N, C-alpha and C positions, 0 to 999 in steps of 0.2 A: 504493500500500500504506500509506504513512504517513497519507494522508488517511483511509483506512478505519479505521485505529487511532484517530485523533482522534475520528472520528464515534462509534465504539463507546464510547470513554471518556466522551464527552458524554452518550450515552444511558444509560450506567451511572450517571453522576452524577445524571441526571434521575430515575432510579428510586430512587436512594439518598436523595435529599432527602425525599420523602414518607415513606419508610420510617423515616428518622431522626426525623421529627416525629411519627410514629405509634406511639411506644413506649408510649403509654397513660398517661403521667405528665406532665401539662402543665407543672408547675413545673420539671421537669428540662430542658425545652426553653427556657423563659424564662431560667433562670439560666445558660445557656450564654453569653448575650450581655449580661446585665444583672445588677444586684445584687439585684433584688427580684422576687417574684411576689406580687401583692397581690390575691388572690381576684378576678380580673377578670370572672368569669362572673356571679355574683349576689351578690357581697359589697357592691356599691354604695359602695365607698370613693371619695370625691370626688377629682376631679383635683387640687385644691389640697392635699389630704392626701397623695395619692400623691407629688406633687412635693416636699412637705416631707420625707417619709420618704426619698425618693431623694436629696435634698440632704444629709440627715443621713448616709446611707451613703457618699456621695461624700466628705463631709468627714472621716468616719472613715478611709476609705481613704487620703486625702491625708495624714493624720497617722500613718500606719503601722498602721492597724487595719482591714484589709479584712474585711468581713462580708457574708455572703449572708443573705437574709431571705425566708421563705415564710409568707404569711398565708393560712390555710386556713379559710374560713368554713363551707363545706358539703362533703358527700361528692363533689359534682360537681367540685370543685376538684382532686380526687385522680384523676380519670379512671378508669383501669382498676384502681386499687388502693384502692377505697372501704373495704376491710377495715381500712385503717390510720387511718380517721377516729377522732378523739378519742384517738389514740395518738401524741402529739406527739414523744416521745423516740424511739419506734420509727421513725416516719416520718423524723425528722431523720437518723437513721443510714442508712436506706434511700436517701434522696435524695442525701446527701453521697457515698455509695459509688457511686450510679448515675452521678454526674457527676465521679467522682474523676479521670479522665484529662483533664478540661478545667479544673477548678479545685479547689483544696485549702484554701479559706478556711474559717474558722469559720462554721457555719450555725446560724441561729436560726429555729425554727419556732414560729408562733403558731396555736393551734387554740382552739376554743371553751372547752376545759377546761384550758388552760394552755400552758406553754412546753416546747419541746424544744431541746436544744443539743448540737451534735456537731462534732467535728473528728477526723479519723482519727489524727492525731499531735499530741501536746502541747497538748491542751485544758486550759487553766488550771482547776484545781479551784475556784478562787475565783469563776470566772464562773458556775458552777451555783449556788454559794452566794449570789451576788448576785441571781440570778433568783428564788431561793427567798424572798427578803426582800420581793419586790414584792407588791402587792395581788393577792389571788386573784380570779378572774373565771370566769363560766360563761355565755357568750352566743354567739349566732350572728350578732349584729349586726356587719356589716362595719366601720363607722366605730369602734365600740367596740373591736374587735380591732385596728384600726389604731392607736388610742390605746394599747392594751397593747403593741403593737410599738414605738411611740415611747418609751414608758417603759423598755422593756427595752434598746433600742439606747442610749438616753441613759445608763442605769445601767451598762451594760458599758463604754461609753466613759469614763464618770466614774471607774470603777475604775482605769482606766489614766491618769487625770489629764487626760483630753481633754474639751474643750468643743466641741460640734458646731454647725456652722452649719446653720440651717434655712431660710435665704433662698432665694428663687426663682432668678431669672436663668436660668442654663443647668443648673439642678439636675436636669433630666431630664424626659422627656416621658412621656405615658401608656404603660402597658404594651402597648397595642395597636399603637403605632408600631413596636415591634420585630417583631411578627407581620407587619406590612405589609412591612417590609424583607426578612424571610425569604421571604415569598411573592414579592416582586419578584425576589429572587435566583433563585428556582425558575423564574420566567417567562423570565429572561435565559438560563438554561441551556437551557430548552426551545427558545427562538428560535435559539440557537447550534447546537443539535442539528439543528433543522429546516433551518437554512441549510446545514449540513454535508451532510445527506442530499441537498438540492437540487443542490449543487455536484457531489457524487459521481455522482448520476444523470445530470446534464448531461454530465459528463466521460465517463461510460460510453457515452452515446448518440453522442458525438463520435467515440469510438474505434470504435464499430460502423459508422459511416458512412464511415470512411476506406477 
């Protein structure tokens, strides 16, 4: 009986993983396990720029300023919610609330037409004022949006008196690595479930032949 319960639990977990990853909003999945979502589909942000941004976010976190970042270059980056394209503030609120039970950090969104900034509680008013002073932009070019993100992260940190490290080292890997790890976890669950079913059936056959 206990074995059957374990098998059922593994099968439920196997079904739940794809469901959790299929909520239609890619950034919400990426931000569960990392600090940034950098338009991975067609933003064409270089690996070196990704690592630099990730190093900046890690540096900010280590200095007491955890920050999540989503760079949205095209509607495709929004998955099932393309209606929020070019609405950075609305999307920032949507995304932060969607992942609220997993993280509660301040969230910066960069879209072709500007910035969005959201935190459910205690968002410093001066942070929005800081972003408002930055150069305006209107572009779908991924690297240019990455540059805008770097300016914003730097400015938000500077307002707190922080200087961010941008060096490489272990500053983070490409966003695709996290997807591979998630997929690998799903495969492990599948193998465990399959193994459990095999043991269950073998035990059942043994009981029948007694």
